[in-house]
C-alpha positions as CSV (number, residue, x, y, z in Angstrom):
1,M,-61.2,14.6,-6.2
2,K,-58.5,14.4,-9.4
3,S,-57.7,11.0,-10.8
4,R,-54.3,10.6,-9.3
5,E,-55.2,11.4,-5.7
6,F,-58.5,9.3,-6.2
7,F,-56.0,6.5,-7.4
8,R,-53.7,7.1,-4.2
9,S,-56.2,6.6,-1.7
10,N,-57.3,3.1,-2.6
11,G,-59.6,3.8,-5.6
12,A,-58.4,1.5,-7.7
13,G,-60.1,-1.3,-5.2
14,T,-63.1,1.0,-5.3
15,L,-63.3,0.8,-9.2
16,A,-62.8,-2.7,-9.3
17,A,-65.7,-3.4,-6.6
18,E,-68.2,-1.3,-8.8
19,A,-67.4,-2.9,-11.9
20,D,-68.1,-6.5,-10.2
21,A,-71.4,-5.0,-8.5
22,S,-72.7,-3.4,-12.0
23,P,-71.0,-4.8,-15.0
24,C,-72.5,-2.5,-17.3
25,C,-71.5,0.6,-15.1
26,V,-68.7,2.1,-17.7
27,Q,-69.0,5.4,-15.3
28,I,-65.8,4.1,-14.1
29,F,-63.6,4.8,-16.9
30,D,-64.4,8.6,-16.2
31,R,-61.8,8.0,-13.4
32,L,-59.8,5.3,-15.2
33,V,-59.2,7.1,-18.5
34,P,-57.6,9.8,-17.3
35,C,-55.1,7.6,-15.1
36,L,-53.8,5.7,-18.4
37,K,-51.8,8.7,-19.3
38,D,-50.6,9.9,-16.0
39,V,-47.6,11.4,-15.4
40,N,-46.5,9.5,-12.4
41,S,-45.6,5.8,-13.9
42,K,-46.7,4.2,-10.6
43,V,-50.8,5.6,-11.2
44,T,-50.2,4.8,-14.8
45,L,-49.3,0.9,-14.2
46,L,-51.7,0.9,-11.2
47,A,-54.5,2.5,-13.8
48,L,-53.7,-0.2,-16.2
49,G,-53.7,-3.2,-13.4
50,V,-57.1,-1.8,-12.7
51,L,-58.4,-1.8,-16.4
52,C,-57.1,-5.5,-16.8
53,D,-58.9,-6.3,-13.5
54,V,-62.4,-4.7,-14.7
55,L,-62.6,-5.7,-18.5
56,P,-63.7,-9.0,-18.1
57,C,-66.6,-7.8,-16.1
58,V,-67.3,-4.4,-18.3
59,G,-65.8,-6.0,-21.7
60,P,-69.4,-6.5,-23.6
61,H,-70.4,-3.0,-22.8
62,M,-67.6,-1.1,-23.9
63,A,-69.0,0.7,-26.8
64,N,-69.0,3.5,-25.4
65,V,-65.9,4.4,-24.2
66,A,-63.7,1.9,-26.5
67,S,-62.3,4.8,-28.4
68,L,-61.2,6.7,-25.6
69,T,-59.4,3.7,-23.9
70,V,-57.9,2.4,-26.4
71,S,-56.0,5.5,-27.6
72,N,-54.9,6.4,-23.9
73,V,-53.9,2.6,-23.3
74,A,-51.9,2.6,-26.9
75,A,-50.1,5.7,-26.0
76,N,-48.5,3.8,-23.5
77,L,-46.9,1.1,-25.9
78,A,-44.4,3.7,-26.8
79,S,-43.3,4.4,-23.1
80,S,-39.5,4.0,-22.2
81,N,-40.8,2.0,-19.1
82,A,-40.8,-1.9,-19.7
83,E,-43.5,-2.5,-17.4
84,I,-45.8,0.4,-18.5
85,H,-45.3,-1.0,-22.0
86,D,-46.3,-4.6,-21.1
87,A,-48.8,-3.6,-18.9
88,A,-50.2,-1.7,-22.0
89,S,-49.8,-4.6,-24.3
90,H,-51.6,-6.8,-21.8
91,A,-54.3,-5.0,-21.6
92,L,-54.6,-4.3,-25.3
93,S,-54.3,-7.8,-25.9
94,Q,-57.1,-8.4,-23.0
95,L,-59.4,-5.9,-24.8
96,I,-59.2,-7.4,-28.2
97,Q,-60.3,-10.7,-26.7
98,L,-62.9,-9.5,-24.9
99,V,-64.6,-7.1,-27.6
100,G,-63.5,-8.5,-30.5
101,T,-61.1,-7.2,-33.3
102,L,-64.0,-6.7,-35.8
103,D,-65.5,-4.0,-33.0
104,L,-62.1,-2.3,-32.3
105,A,-60.6,-2.0,-35.7
106,S,-61.8,1.8,-36.3
107,C,-60.4,2.8,-32.4
108,L,-57.6,0.9,-33.4
109,C,-57.1,2.8,-37.2
110,T,-57.6,5.7,-35.1
111,A,-55.3,5.3,-32.6
112,M,-52.7,4.2,-34.7
113,M,-52.9,7.3,-37.4
114,A,-52.9,9.5,-34.1
115,S,-49.4,8.0,-33.2
116,L,-48.0,8.6,-36.9
117,P,-45.6,11.3,-37.1
118,I,-47.0,14.7,-39.0
119,G,-44.9,15.6,-42.4
């Protein structure tokens, strides 16, 4: 099932339940991360909301998925949709609080460098 279809069929609740049941289970990010950059703004907003919901459960176990998560969330900061921008800002703030600035420094720098124009 594609990420968007999974989310539309109430997959968001399933992901949150999985994170509560097994906090070290970061496999949920296989379904969640692609939705963070979905072309449908409703899917993106839902994914950012679910990310904020599951971060307290999986925050300490984010090492393997931090780079991919940060880059996908950071891409939403440039959105012209104010809701998406605010949700992305909140998700990054929460991620920094839970994981720590030093642990995310390289991920944040990589995301920043990727967003700079070439030339």
